[in-house]
N, C-alpha and C positions, 0 to 999 in steps of 0.2 A: 669398808665392809667388815663385819665381824668375822674373825677367823678362829674363834674357839668357843666352847660351849658356854662359858660364863658370860662372854660378851653378847652372845645371842640371847641368853636369858635376860640380861640387863636390858636389851632392846625391847624384848617382849613386855617386861615389867614396866618400862618407861611408857610404852604406848598405852598399856592398861591404866596406869596412873594418870596419864594425860587426859584420856577420855573421861575418867572418873572426875577429875578436877574440873574439866570443861563443863560437864553436866551440872555440878553443884554451883559453879560460878555463874552459868547462864540462868539457872533457876533463881538464884539470889538476885541477879540483875533484873529479872522480870518482876520479882516481888518488890524490889525497890522502886521500879518504874510504876507499878500499880499503886504503891503507897503515895508516890509523888503526884499521881494523877487524881488522887482522891480529893474531893472538895468538902466532904463531910468530916468534921473534927472527931465526932464520936467513932465513926468507922475507922478513921486513921489511928486513933488511940487504941482501939481494940486490936488492930492488925499489927501495930508496931512491935509488941514483944516477940511475935513470930519472926518478923523480919530481922530484929536484933539478934535473935538466936541463930538465924541462918548466917548472918554476918560474922558472929562470934565463932561459929563452926569453921567458916572459911579461914579465919585467922588462926584457929587452933591447929588445923591440919596443914597450914602453911601455903594455902593458895594465895592469900593476900597478907600483907604485913599488918601487924597489930595496930600500928598508928593509922593506917588507912581504914581499918575497921572502926577505930575511934572517930575518925573524921566523918565517915559515912553515917554513923549513928548520931553524931552531933548535928550534922546537916539535916538529917531526917527529923530530929527533935525540934530544931529551929523551924522547919517547915510546918510541923504539926502545931507548934505554939502560935504561929501566925494565922492559922485557920480560925475563922470566926463562926 
């Protein structure tokens, strides 16, 4: 358990950051799932830039690694290209 003021503050900040990161990660996962469940190519192409921006933001703030972001975007683009 924390026994000084700075350690207690660090715990408070960590919890706040954890909840913030969890919210953005979950929102992005839902957007990715919705994009993957889309069967219309035009709708998927229209929605893709928004999802890519969300993924890039997660990588920028350090929630996910930049290589994971690249892999996610690449996989989504492959999925969109296969739609007819």
